[in-house]
C-alpha positions in Angstrom: 45.1 118.5 21.6 48.4 118.6 19.6 50.4 118.6 22.1 52.5 114.8 22.2 52.7 113.0 25.5 55.7 113.0 26.9 58.6 110.5 26.5 58.3 108.0 29.1 61.9 108.0 31.2 64.5 105.1 30.1 64.3 102.0 32.8 67.2 101.0 32.0 69.2 102.8 35.5 66.4 101.4 37.8 66.8 97.9 37.1 70.5 98.6 37.8 70.1 100.3 41.3 68.1 97.8 42.6 70.8 94.5 41.7 73.4 97.4 43.1 71.3 98.4 46.4 70.3 94.8 46.7 74.2 93.7 47.0 75.0 97.1 48.9 72.2 95.5 51.2 73.6 92.1 51.2 77.2 93.9 52.0 76.2 96.0 54.8 73.7 93.2 56.0 76.6 90.2 55.7 79.5 93.1 57.0 77.3 93.6 60.4 76.9 89.8 60.3 80.5 89.4 60.5 81.2 92.1 62.6 78.6 90.5 65.0 80.0 87.2 65.1 83.8 88.7 65.5 81.8 90.4 68.8 80.5 87.2 69.5 83.7 85.6 68.8 85.5 88.1 71.0 82.9 88.0 73.3 83.2 84.1 73.5 87.0 84.1 74.1 86.7 86.9 76.5 84.1 84.6 78.3 86.0 81.9 77.7 89.5 83.3 78.5 87.2 84.2 82.1 85.8 81.3 82.4 89.5 79.6 82.4 91.1 82.2 84.8 88.1 81.1 87.1 88.9 77.9 86.0 92.2 78.7 87.5 91.2 80.3 90.8 88.6 77.6 91.2 91.4 74.8 90.9 94.3 76.7 92.9 91.3 77.7 95.6 90.5 73.6 95.5 94.5 72.9 95.6 94.6 75.6 98.5 92.2 73.4 100.3 93.1 70.4 99.9 96.4 71.6 101.1 94.6 72.9 104.1 92.3 69.1 104.1 95.6 67.9 104.2 97.3 70.0 106.9 94.4 69.3 108.7 94.2 65.8 108.5 98.2 66.0 109.7 97.6 68.4 112.4 94.4 65.9 114.1 96.5 63.3 113.4 99.2 64.7 115.3 96.6 66.0 117.7 96.0 62.6 118.2 99.5 61.9 118.5 99.7 64.4 121.1 96.5 63.3 122.7 97.7 59.5 123.4 100.8 61.0 124.8 99.3 63.1 127.0 96.8 60.5 128.2 99.5 57.8 129.1 101.6 61.3 130.7 98.5 61.5 132.6 98.3 57.5 133.5 101.7 58.2 134.6 101.3 61.3 136.6 98.4 59.7 138.2 100.8 57.0 139.3 102.9 58.9 140.0 100.9 60.6 142.4 99.7 57.9 144.1 103.2 56.3 144.8 104.0 59.7 146.2 101.0 59.8 148.7 101.6 56.8 149.7 105.4 57.3 150.0 104.4 60.8 151.9 101.7 58.5 153.8 104.5 56.3 155.0 107.2 59.1 155.7 105.0 60.9 157.7 104.1 57.8 159.6 107.7 56.9 160.3 108.0 60.5 161.4 105.1 60.4 163.7 106.7 57.3 165.0 110.3 58.5 165.5 108.9 62.0 167.0 107.3 59.3 169.4 110.2 57.2 169.9 112.5 60.7 170.7 110.3 61.6 173.0 110.4 58.0 175.2 113.9 58.1 174.9 113.7 61.8 176.6 111.3 61.0 179.2 113.4 57.9 179.8 116.4 60.1 179.6 114.7 62.7 182.3 112.8 59.8 184.6 116.9 58.2 184.8 117.7 61.2 185.9 114.9 62.3 188.8 116.1 59.0 189.8 119.8 59.6 190.3 119.2 62.6 191.9 116.7 60.8 194.3 118.9 57.6 194.9 122.2 59.9 195.3 121.7 63.6 196.4 118.5 63.6 197.5 117.8 66.1 195.2 113.6 66.3 195.7 113.7 69.7 194.3 115.7 68.6 191.1 113.3 65.9 190.9 110.2 67.5 190.8 111.9 69.7 188.0 112.9 66.7 185.5 109.4 65.1 186.6 107.8 67.9 185.2 110.0 68.1 182.2 109.0 64.2 181.6 105.8 65.2 182.1 105.9 67.4 178.8 107.9 65.0 176.7 105.0 62.1 177.4 102.0 64.5 176.9 101.6 64.0 172.9 101.9 60.1 172.9 99.0 59.1 171.8 98.3 55.1 172.6 97.1 53.5 175.5 100.5 53.3 176.9 101.3 56.6 176.6 97.7 57.3 178.6 99.4 54.7 181.5 102.7 56.1 181.8 100.9 59.7 182.3 98.8 58.2 185.2 101.8 56.8 186.4 103.7 60.2 186.3 101.0 61.8 188.0 101.1 59.4 191.0 104.7 59.1 191.4 104.6 63.1 190.7 102.2 63.5 194.2 104.3 61.0 195.9 106.9 63.2 195.2 105.3 66.0 196.7 104.5 64.2 199.6 108.5 63.7 200.3 108.6 67.6 200.9 112.2 68.9 201.3 113.4 65.0 201.4 114.6 63.1 203.9 118.0 64.2 204.0 117.0 67.8 204.5 114.9 67.2 207.2 117.4 65.4 208.7 120.0 68.0 208.2 117.1 70.6 210.1 116.7 68.6 213.0 120.3 67.7 213.2 120.7 71.3 213.2 118.1 72.1 215.9 119.8 69.6 218.6 122.9 71.3 217.9 121.8 74.5 218.7 119.4 73.3 221.7 122.8 71.8 222.7 124.4 75.1 222.9 122.0 76.4 225.0 122.4 74.3 227.8 123.2 75.3 231.0 127.0 74.1 231.8 126.4 72.9 235.4 123.6 72.0 237.2 123.1 74.8 240.3 122.2 73.0 244.0 118.7 74.6 244.3 118.1 72.4 241.1 119.6 69.3 242.4 118.0 69.4 246.0 114.6 69.7 243.9 115.7 66.6 242.6 114.1 63.7 244.6 116.8 61.5 245.5 116.9 57.8 245.8 115.9 55.9 248.7 119.6 54.5 249.8 120.8 58.4 249.3 117.9 59.4 251.5 118.6 56.8 253.9 122.7 58.0 253.7 122.0 61.2 253.7 122.7 61.8 257.6 126.1 60.2 257.1 127.4 60.4 253.6 126.5 63.4 251.0 126.6 61.6 247.9 126.6 63.6 244.8 127.7 62.9 241.3 131.0 63.2 240.4 130.1 65.4 236.9 128.6 68.0 239.6 131.8 67.7 242.1 134.7 67.9 239.0 133.3 71.1 236.5 135.0 70.9 233.3 137.5 73.5 232.9 137.1 76.6 230.2 139.9 74.6 228.1 138.5 71.1 228.4 134.7 73.1 227.5 136.5 74.2 224.5 137.8 71.0 223.6 134.4 69.7 224.3 132.6 72.3 222.3 135.4 71.6 219.6 135.0 67.7 219.2 131.3 68.1 219.5 131.5 70.9 216.4 133.9 68.3 214.9 131.4 65.4 215.1 128.5 67.7 214.4 130.1 68.6 211.1 130.8 64.8 210.3 127.5 64.3 210.8 126.3 66.4 208.5 128.7 64.8 205.4 127.6 61.6 206.6 123.6 62.6 206.3 124.0 64.7 202.1 126.0 61.9 201.0 123.6 59.2 202.0 125.8 57.2 204.7 123.8 55.4 207.3 127.0 54.2 209.0 128.8 57.1 209.1 125.5 59.2 210.2 125.0 56.6 213.1 129.1 56.7 214.4 128.8 60.3 214.1 125.4 60.6 215.8 126.9 58.4 218.7 129.9 60.6 219.1 127.8 63.7 219.3 126.5 62.0 222.4 129.1 61.1 223.9 130.3 64.4 223.9 127.1 66.1 224.8 127.3 63.9 228.2 131.1 65.0 229.0 129.9 68.6 228.0 127.1 69.1 230.3 125.3 67.5 233.1 122.6 65.3 232.6 119.3 67.4 232.7 115.6 67.3 231.6 116.9 69.3 228.6 119.9 67.1 227.5 118.2 63.9 227.5 115.6 65.3 225.3 118.6 65.8 223.2 119.0 62.9 223.7 116.2 61.6 222.3 116.1 63.4 219.7 119.8 62.5 218.5 118.0 58.6 219.0 114.9 59.2 216.6 117.6 61.0 213.9 119.8 57.4 214.3 116.4 55.8 213.2 115.3 58.3 210.2 115.6 57.1 206.6 118.1 58.9 204.6 116.5 58.1 201.1 113.1 57.9 199.9 111.7 54.5 200.0 108.6 55.4 198.6 107.6 52.1 196.1 105.6 54.4 193.8 108.8 56.1 193.2 110.7 54.6 189.9 107.3 52.9 188.7 107.0 55.4 185.3 110.7 54.7 184.4 110.2 50.9 184.7 107.2 50.9 183.0 108.2 52.8 180.3 111.8 50.7 180.2 109.4 47.3 179.5 107.2 49.4 177.2 110.4 49.9 174.9 111.8 46.6 175.6 108.1 44.8 174.3 108.3 47.3 170.6 
């Protein structure tokens, strides 16, 4: 009971600790705030830098896009210009193609006309040669070959004139076939037959043959007093005279053949007259001799050239068409 209560601790240091703690807390808070603010500033600066970099990148991208746009616009303009040039060139090509087609058509037409003109000239030349062979040499076989070549040349003519020419040529070839070997060849064949027949005639007439022939009334009346016989029977030719007559006859036959081959009708007739004269001198009168004399007379009447009116009509028609063109 006697204990005294303990003395209270002194309060002065506690009073000073609180402000000190408050100051420390405030300093720590200020430092923390300043630190946070610095951090925020650094973050803002970093963000600003990032944003600036991004802006620069965007600006660079935008500039690139603008350049691309300008380049694209330029290319579009170039493409438009190129398209206009190409369109003009296409129009020019179309016009040139049309002109080229027109020129080709004219060239083809000209070539066709030229080919037809050449065919007509070829046919005219062949028909002219055929006519010359017939008129000057009586070469019927050669004329037939030339007519066949002319038919080939006229086969491709398309117009109505070509059809008329082909029809006329067919008729002319039929007339040419009807000539056979030709008048001169036929005359030569008949003349050779006469020559062979003359060589087979008897040189003199026997008495039996002469007695069997009917005598004229005046010979029968004078027969008891005078025996009248032809002088040719009384005086037969000697061997030399026969040889001379044979040689002369062969010469005249050769002349007649030559005249026939060259188409000399007067020369042929003259040679045949001499053949008949020498035949009468060489052989006595007989039915066989009279038959050969009749054949010689028929030979003098034969033509030496083809006289068919159809021959030459195709050539004349072709020349008329050529003059009309």
